N, C-alpha and C positions, 0 to 999 in steps of 0.2 A: 264097220270094216268087214270086207268080204273074206271068205275062207282062204282064197289064193294069196291075197296080200298078207294076211295074218301068218300063213304058213311060210311065206318067204322071209318075213321079218324074224320069225322064230328060228329058221335055218341060219340066217345071217348072224343072229346073236349067238347061236350055238358055235358057229365057226369062229367068231371073235373070242369066245371063251376058251375054245380049244387052242387057238393061237397064243393067247395070253398064258395059258397053263403050260404050253410047250416051251414058250420063251422063258418062263420062270424056271422050268425044269432044266433047260439048257444052261441058263445063267448060274443056277445053283450047283451044277456039275462042274462049272469052270472055276479055276482058282482065282481068288480075288487079287488084283494087282493095284488096288487103290493105295495111295500113299498119303502122308500128311499134307503134301503139297496139293493133292487133289481135294482133301477133306477140309482144309483150313480156308476160311473166307477172310480175305483182307480187303476191306472197303476203304478207298481213299476218301478223306474227309475235307482236308484243306491244306493250303500252303500259307505259312505265316512268316513274317519278316524276323530275321535274327537281329542281334545287336549292331551289325554292320552290313553293308550291301553284299558282302562276300559270303554271308551265311543265310540260309533259309531252312525252315523246319517243314517237313512233310508229315502230316498227321493222318492217322489211320484208326479204324476200328477193326479188331481182329477177333475171330471166334473159331476155335478156342485159342486163347492167348497163350496157354501153356505149351502149345506146339512149337512156338518160336524158339529157335536155337541161336540164330544170329541174323543180322541184316548188314549187307554191304552196299555202299554207294560208290559209284564210279562216275567221274565227270569227264566227258569226251573232250580232248584237247581241240583247239581251233584248227580249222582246215589249214594244212601246210606245216603245222607244228610237229617236231619230232620228240617233244617232251613226253614223258610217261604221264598217264592220267593221274590226277589226285584221286585217291581211293582210300576208304576206311571201312573196316569191319567192326561192327558193334556186337559183342556177345550179349545174350539176353540178361546175363548177370550184371553187366555194365549198365545196360539200359534200365534195369530195375533199380540199381543203386542210385541212378540219377533221377529217378521218378519218371522216366520216359516209357516204361513198360509197366502197365498197371493191371491189377486184377479185374478192373471193370472192362478190360478189353481195349483200352486206348493205348496207342503206340505213337511216339513222336520220334522221327529220324532227323537229326540235325545234319544238313549237308553244308559243309564248309569248303572253301577254296574255289568258289564260283568266280567266273569272269564277270567283273562289274560292267554295267551298261551293255549287257549281252543276253541273248536267249541261250541258256545252257542246256545241253542234252545230258540228262542224268539217268543212269541205269541203277535200279535197286535189285539186288539179289537176296531173296528170302531163303534161308536154310532152316529146315525143320529138325525136330528131335530124331527122326528116323533117317536123317541125312538126305532126304529128298529136297528139291529146291525148285524155285521158279523165279522168273525175272519180269520186270516191267520198266518201261522207259517213260520218263517224264520230261517235259519242257519246263525249265525253271528260268524265269526272267529275273535278272538281278539289276537293280537300279545303278546308275553311275555314282561313283564315289568322288566326293570333293576332297582332293588330296592336297593338304597344305605343303607337302614335300615336293609336289610337282614331278613325281617320278615318270609321268607320261610325257614329260618334256625333255627326255634324255637325248643326248647326242650319241648316235650309233657309230662309234669309231669302227666297229666290226659287228654287223648284225649276226644273230645266232646262225651258225653254219648248219648244214644238214648232217654233220657228223653225229653219230650215236655212240661214240667212244667215251664221251664224258660220263662219269659215274653218277653225277647228281643232276637234278633238273630244277631244284628249288633252293632258295637262299634266304636266310634270316638276316634282314638288314636292321641294325640297331641305329636309332637316330634320335635327334633332339629337335627336329624341325616341326613337330606338331604334337597333338595329343593322342596320336594313334601309333605309337611305337610298341613293339617292332612291326616291320612290314615283311611279309613273305612275298617274294617275287620269283617268278619262274625264269628260266634262262632265256626265254624269248623277250623278257623285259616287262611282262604283264604282272600287275599286282594281283595277288590271290588271297591275301588275308592281312588284316591289320589288328593291332592290339586295341583294347577298349578301356584301359585303366589310367591313361594320362601320365605314364612314366616311361623311363627309357632303359635303365640297366636291366638286362634280361638274359634268359637262357631257355633253350628248348630241351626239355628232359621229361621223361615219363609221359610222353604224348601231351604235354601241356607247356605253356609259357610261364616260367617263374619270373617275376618282375618286381623291382624294388620301387617303393613309393615313400620317400622320406625315411622314417624309421621302420617302415612296415615291409614285410615280404608278402606278396600277393601271388596267387595262382590264377592264370587265365586258361580255362579249358578251350579247346579248339572250336567249341560251339559258342564261344564268347562269354560264358559265365565266369564271373570274377569272384574269388573268395579270399578272405584274409587267412594267411597261414600263421603269421606270428608278428608281434610288434616288439622291437628291441629297445624301446625308449628307456625302460627301467634298467637296462644294462649300460646306460650312458652313451648309446649310439646316437649320433646326430643325423646321419644319413649314409646311404650307400653311394658308391661312386664307381666309375669306370665299368668294369666288366663282371660277368658271372661266368664261371667255368665249371665243368664236371670235376668232382673231387673223388676221394676214395669211396665215399658212401653217398654223397649228396652234392652240394653246391659249394664251390669256393667263391667267396665274396670279399670285396674290400669295403671297409667302413671307416668313417671318421667318428671319433668319440670326443668327449669333453676334454680329454688330456692329450690325445694323439691325432695328428693329421696325416692322412694317406700313408699310414704305416702299420695298420692292423688288418690281418686277414683272418677270416673265420671259415670253417666248414660247417654248413648247415644241413641237417637232414631234410628230406623232402616234406616232412611234417613241421619244419621250422626249428626243431631241437638243435641247440648248439653242440656240435660234436667235438669241435676243436677250435682253439684260438691261438694265433701267433702274433705277438707284439714284437715287431722288428726292432723297435728302439731298445727293448730289454734284451733281446737275443744278441743283437750286434754289440751293444755296450758290454754285455757280459763277456763275449768272446774277445773284445778288445782289451778289457781289463786282464783277462786270463793270459793274454799274449803280451802283457806289459805295456800297453798303450793307454793313453788318456782319451776316452771317447768324447769328451766335452766339445772338442773342435769339429766333430763329425756328426754326432747324434744330437739333434736339436728338437727335443720333444715339443709339440705344439706348433712346429713349423714344417714346411714341405721339403724336408731334407731327404726323404726316401722316394716319395711319389710312386706308390704301388699302383700298377695299372692292369695286372693280369696274374693268374696263377694256374698251375696245373698239377696233376698228381702222376707220379711215376711209380707204377706197381712193382717193377723189377727190383727196386731197392727201398720201397716204402718211403719215398721222399715227396715233399711238397716243394714245387719249384715256383719261385716268385719273381716277377719282373719289376725291378726298380728303375724307372725311367732316368732318375738322377744318377744312378750309380752302376748297376750291373744286373745280371741274372744270378739269383742265389738259391741254393737247394738246402732245405732243412730236413732232418729226420722227422717224418710225420708224427711219430709218437712222442719224441723227447724235445723237439725243437732245436736240437744241436745242429750247427752249421756243418754241411758236408763239403760243399764246394762253391766257388764263385767264378762266373764267366763274365768278363767285361773289358772295357778299354783300359789298358794299363797306364795311360797318360792322365787318367782322372785322379781325383783326390784320394779315393779309397785305397788305391794301390800304394800310396805313400806310407801307409801304416803297415808295419811288419806283421802285426796280428791278423790283418785281413789278407795281406799278400800271401800268407801261408796257405790259404784256401784256394788260391787262384789256379784255374786250369789254363795251361799254355795252349794257345792256338797253333796248330802245326802249320808248317810252311805252305803257302798258297792260300791260306784262309785269313779271314778278318774277324776280330771280336765284335760283338754287337755294341751299338751305341744308341742310347735313348729308345730301346726296343719296346715293342708291344706284342700282345697276342701270343704268349708262349703256349706251346702244346707238345704232347708226346705222340708221335706217329705210331702207326700199326706195328712197325718194326723197332720200336723203342728209341727212336732218334728225337732230338730236340729241334723243333721247328719254331721260328719266330719271325716277326717283321722288324728288320733293322732300319730304324728311322734315320740314323746318322747324325742326330742333333746332340750337341754337347750339353753338359750340365748347366743349370741356371743358378744353383744355390751353393755349389762347392767350388773351391779353388785349389788346384788348377781344374778348369772345367773339362779338359780333355779335347779330343779331336772333333772336328766338324767336317762331315763328308760331302754335304751338298747334293746327296742323292740317297734314295731309299732302296732297299733290296730285301726280299724274302730270303732267309738263309736256313739251312738245315745242318745240324751237327751230329756226328757220332761221338759219344762220350767214352773215354778210356780212363775210368776213375783210378785204376791201379797205377797208371803212369801219370796221373794228373794232367791229362791232355784232352783237347777237343779238336776234331778234324771236321772242317767244313766240307760237306759232301754234296751240297746243292745250293745254288743261288739263282735267282731270276733277276736279271739286271736290265733296267731301262733308265734312260736319263730323265728320271722323274724325281722331283723333290716332294716328299710328303713327310714332313719333319715331326708331326705329332699324330696321335691317334693311329688308325690304320690296322690292317691285319692280314694274315695269310693262314689258311688251314688246308690240310690234306684230307680228302675224303677216301676213296679207294686208293691203292698205291699209285702215286705220281699223278693224281688228279687234284688240282689246286684251285682254290678261289682266293684271288688277291684283291685287297681293297686298299687303294691309295686314297685315304680319307680326305686329304687336303692337297691334291696334286697341284703343284705350283708353289706350295709353302704357305704357312699360316700368316705371313706378312704380305702375301699377295692379295691384291684386290680383285683378282680374277681367278680364284681357285676353283677346282672341280673335285668332286668325289668320283673316282674312276674304279670300276669293278671289272675284273678280267677273269675269265675261265680258261684254265689250261688243261689239256688232255695229256695222256702219258708221253706222247712224242714231243711235248713242249709246245705244240701248236695252240694258238688262241682259238677258242670256240665262240667266244663273244667278248666284246669290249665296249662298255657303256660309260658315258660321262654325264654327271649331273652338277649343275651349278650349286655351290654350297657357301654357307656362311660359317667360317671356322670349320669345326668337325660335325656340324649339325646334320648334314644330309645322310651320311653313312659312316659312323665312327668305327664300326666293326661289322664284318659280314662273314657268315659261316654257312657252309652247305648243310641243308636239312633234307630229310626224306619224307615227303608227304604222299608218296605212292605206297599203296599196300600197308597202311597203318592198321594196327589191331588194337581196339579199345576193349580192355578187359580189366578185371580187378583180381588181385592176388587172392588165393584161397587160403584158409587156415592151415591146410595141409602143407603149404610152402613155408610155414613158420617152423624152423628147425633149430634146435640148440642142444648141444651135448654138454654144455657147461664146463668145457675144458679150458676156456680162456682164463686168464689170471683174475679177472673181475667180471662182474655181470655185464653182458654185452649191451651197451647203451644205444647201439644202433637197432636193437630189437625190442628192448624193454625199458619201461620206466619203473621205478621202485618206490615203495612206501613202507615205512616201518614205524610203529608206535614206540614210545619209550619202553625200553626193556626187551625190544625185539631187534633182530638183525638179519640181513640177507648177505650171503657171500658164496662165491664159487670155491669149493674145496675138493681137490683131487678128482675132478671130473664129475662133481655133483653140485647141485644147488642146495645150500644149507639154509634152512629157516630155523632160527633159534629164538627161544623165549625164556623169560625169567619167571621164577616161581611167584605165583600170586599176581602176575602182571596181566590185567585184562587188556586186550587189544589184539593186533595182528600185524603181520608183514606179508607183502604180496608183490609180485611182478605183474605188470600189465603190458600187453603188446603196445609198442610205440605206434604202429600203424593200424589202420582199419583193414579188415579182410572180409572176404565173402565165405560163408559157411555152406552156401548152396551146393549140393552134390559134392560135399567135401567132408573132412573129418579132422579132429584134433586128438592126439594121443599123448598121454603122459606116462613115463616109465618111472614107477615108484621105487624108492629105496626104503630104508627103515623110516617108519612114521612116528617114532617117539611114543608119546602117550595118546596120540590122536586115535590110533586104531583099536587098542584093546578095550574090552568092556570094563566098566568101572570108572571110566573117566568121562563124565557127562559133558564137560564144558569145552575141551579142546576139539578143534575142527581142522580138517584139511579140505580144500575145494579147488576145482577147476571149473570155470564158467565162461560162457560166451555172453557178452553184454551188448545189447542193441545200441547202435550209435545214431539211429534215425530219429530219436526223440521220445520213444515210448517208455524207456527205462526198463523194459522187460529183459529177461535173461533165462538161460538154461544152465544147469549145473549138475556135476557129479561131485559128491563129497563123502568124507569118511568121518565118523564120530561114534564113540562109545560102543564099538563092536558092530556097527552097521555101515553098509554102503548105501548112500541115498541118491536117488534121481529126482531132481527138483526143477520146477518150472515156476517162474515169477511173472505174473501178469497183473498189471494195474494195481500193484500194492499188496497182492496176495500170493502166498506160496502154495503149490501143490507138491506133495512129498510122498514118494514110494521108496521103501527100503527093503534090503535083504541082509542077511547075516554076513558080517565081514569075515572072510577067510583069507588070511595073508597069502598063503601059497597059491591060491586060485585067482587072486586079484592083483597081480603085479602091474598090469597095464589097465588103465582106464581110458575110455574113448567116448567122445560125443560125436555123433555122425548125423548128417542131414541127407535125406533122399526123398524126392517127390513130395515135399511139403510136410515131412515127418521128421522129428528128432528122435534119435535112438541113443540110449544110455547103455553102455556096454563095458564088460570087463573080460580079461583074458590072463592066462598064466604064461603064454608064450608069444604074444603079439601076432598070433596066427588065427586061432579059433576063438571067436568072441561070443559071449552069451549076453542076451538082453536082460537088463534089470526089469524093464517093463516090456512084456511081449507085445510086439507090434509098434512100440514107440508111442510118442505123443505128437499131436498136431503142433506145428511150429507156432510159438506164441508171438512171433515178430518177423519182420522182414530180415531174412538171414544173409542179405547181401552186404550189410554194414555192421560188422561186429568187431569187438576187441576181445582178446583172450586175457583172463585174469587167473593167476594161480597163486594161492596163498595158504597160510595157516595161522591160527590164533585161538584165543579162548576168552570166554565171556563170564568167568567166575573166578574162583580162587585156586584153580588147578594150575597146571603148567604143561605146555605142549612138548617140552623137552627139545630134542633136536630132530627136525623133519628133513629128510634127504630125498631129492629127486635126481634120477639118473639122466633124464633127457625129455625133450619135447619132440614129438614126431620122430622117434628113433628109426 
C-alpha cells in the first residue's frame, strides 16, 4: 500500500471516530425520551381458534413481560353499521390470574365478539407501566357458525335505523333451540357470541355468563372457558328453570326441588354460596293462616300452583319481588320473607282470600293490573317494569281475565296508600301469552321480546324483538320462526363495548363488623368445638374455651388479587394471644394461594412476639420481633413489585417493616383468599380475641 492511500485511509478513519464521538457526546447531553412502549418488544406468535367461531386467541412473546399494564382489543364494526365496537381491556392482573400472562414472556389475548364468516379488523392497544402505549391492527378471519337457531334467517320488519339515540347495541338472547345458549346479537341482527355449555337459563353479570345446567351453576367467561361454580344436588334441587336475575348481592334463581315445583327462589353469591332462600308455599300458607284462611285450597305443594318465572331486588325497601305467572307479582322482605304487597288481577282465585287480599295494591284509574306476567325488574328510578302476557291462570279457579294481547307495563308504587299507578305501556295487537320480556336500559330505552308472537297455540308463531328509543320510535324490529318459546324466551340489553376485565384486590375487602352477624357475603366461617365467632358491638369476637385445642377463623368468600395491594387488620384486645408466657395461643392473618401451590404469607401474634411468615412447599420461614401492644395496633401484608412486606403501625399511617425490604413473593399473588383466625395447640386458652375491622 502506497503512502498516499494509507494517509487517506488514516484520515477517513480519524474523521469517522470524531463523528462517532461527537454524536455520542450530543446524544449524552440530550434528555432521554425513551418510554416502555419504545423499550418493550412484543412479538406476534400465532392466532389460535377459541371454543366458538366468535372467539380467537392472539399469542405473543413479550420482553420484558413486567412492563405490561393492560391490553385492549377493539373490533371494527362492519361498514355502514352505527353500532359501537365490541371492546375489552384486560388488566395484567386479570391476564395473570387466567394464566394468559406468564413469567416466561408469553401472552395470550382472547378476542371475543368477532363477526363469524368474516375477516375482522382488530386493534390491540398495549398500555405499559409508565402509561405509555402503542397500537397494532390485525386481520382476524372467523369461520362461519352453523346456527341451530337460524338467527340469520330473520324477517326484518324494520332493519336497524341509522339512529344513534338507542342506548344499547347488544342483546343477550336466551333460548332453547340449540346447545349454544345464550346468544349475543348486535342491533344490526348479527350474532357476536354464543354459549358453550349446552344450557339455557342464564344471566350476564361480572363480565361473564352464569348459566344453569341441571343442578349445577356454571360460569362461562367471555373467552369461552367454562367452570363449575356449585352443584345443588345435595340440597334437594332437581333443576333450575325460567330465568336468572340480578339480586341484592348475586343472582336470583328459580329451582325445583324434591318437595316443591316452581315455587322456590334462591339468591346465590357469584361463588355459588346460597345467600337466601324463599319457599313461596311456606310464606304464603303462613300468611293465609295468620289471616284466618285455610291455604289447602290454594297452596298445593308438589304442583305448579305458583309458577315462579322471574324475580328482582328493590333496594329502596330491601324487598325481593317475584313473578308468579299463575297468580300475581308479590314482594317479600328480603331479610324476613314477610309479604309486603301483592299486585295482580283481582278476578283471580288469590283475591278471593281475605288474608291475601289484605296485601293487594289497588291499580289507579287508567291502568291495568298484570296478568300472567314475566320479566319483572326495577328501573333506574325505582319503578316496577314487567311484561304483561294477559293469559289467565291454568291451575286456579276462578282463572281470572284473559286479554288476548300482550303489553310491557311500568308502575309507580305508592306503598303508603297501597296503590300502583301505571305510568307506561307499549301496546301493539300482538298475542304473546307465555315467556317474553321487556327491560329498560338507559332511561326510556327499551328492549321488548314477544317470545311467541301469535300465541303458544299458533302453528305459525314468531319470536319478535323490538328496540325502542326514548321518543318511542322503533330502531329495529326482527322476527324469527319459533317452536314454542325456544327461539328467544327472554332478551335483555347488555353492553359489550368498553368492557374492563379486572380482578378485585384485597384492599377492596372491607368490614367494620357492625352488622348483627358475620357478613356471609364476604366471609365463610369455621370453628372447632369450644370456639365461636360473632360480631359484638362493632368488633369480631373469637372466643375459645380453656384447654380446647383448635381454632376459629373467617375466610374471604371470594378470591382476590394481592398484586400491588394490601390487607390491613385493626386489632382490639387479643386475650392471651399477645402476652409472653402463653406459648400455645395464636392470632394470624394470612393470604392463601388459590392457584394450587398451597403456599401462603402470614402475620401472626404469639407469646410476646409478632411473626412474619412465609409458607413454601411444606416449609415455613419465620422472622419475629418483640410484641408491643401500643405500637402494633394495625398489622398489614402488602405486595409491591414481586415483594411481600409484613408491617405494623400504631396509627394506620406510618408503618414499620418486620423484615426490612420484605421477602420475594412465594406464589402468584393474583389469586388469594384472606384468612383471619385465632386458636391454640396446647392446654392454654386464647380467651377472647377482638378485631375492630379489616381495611379500616
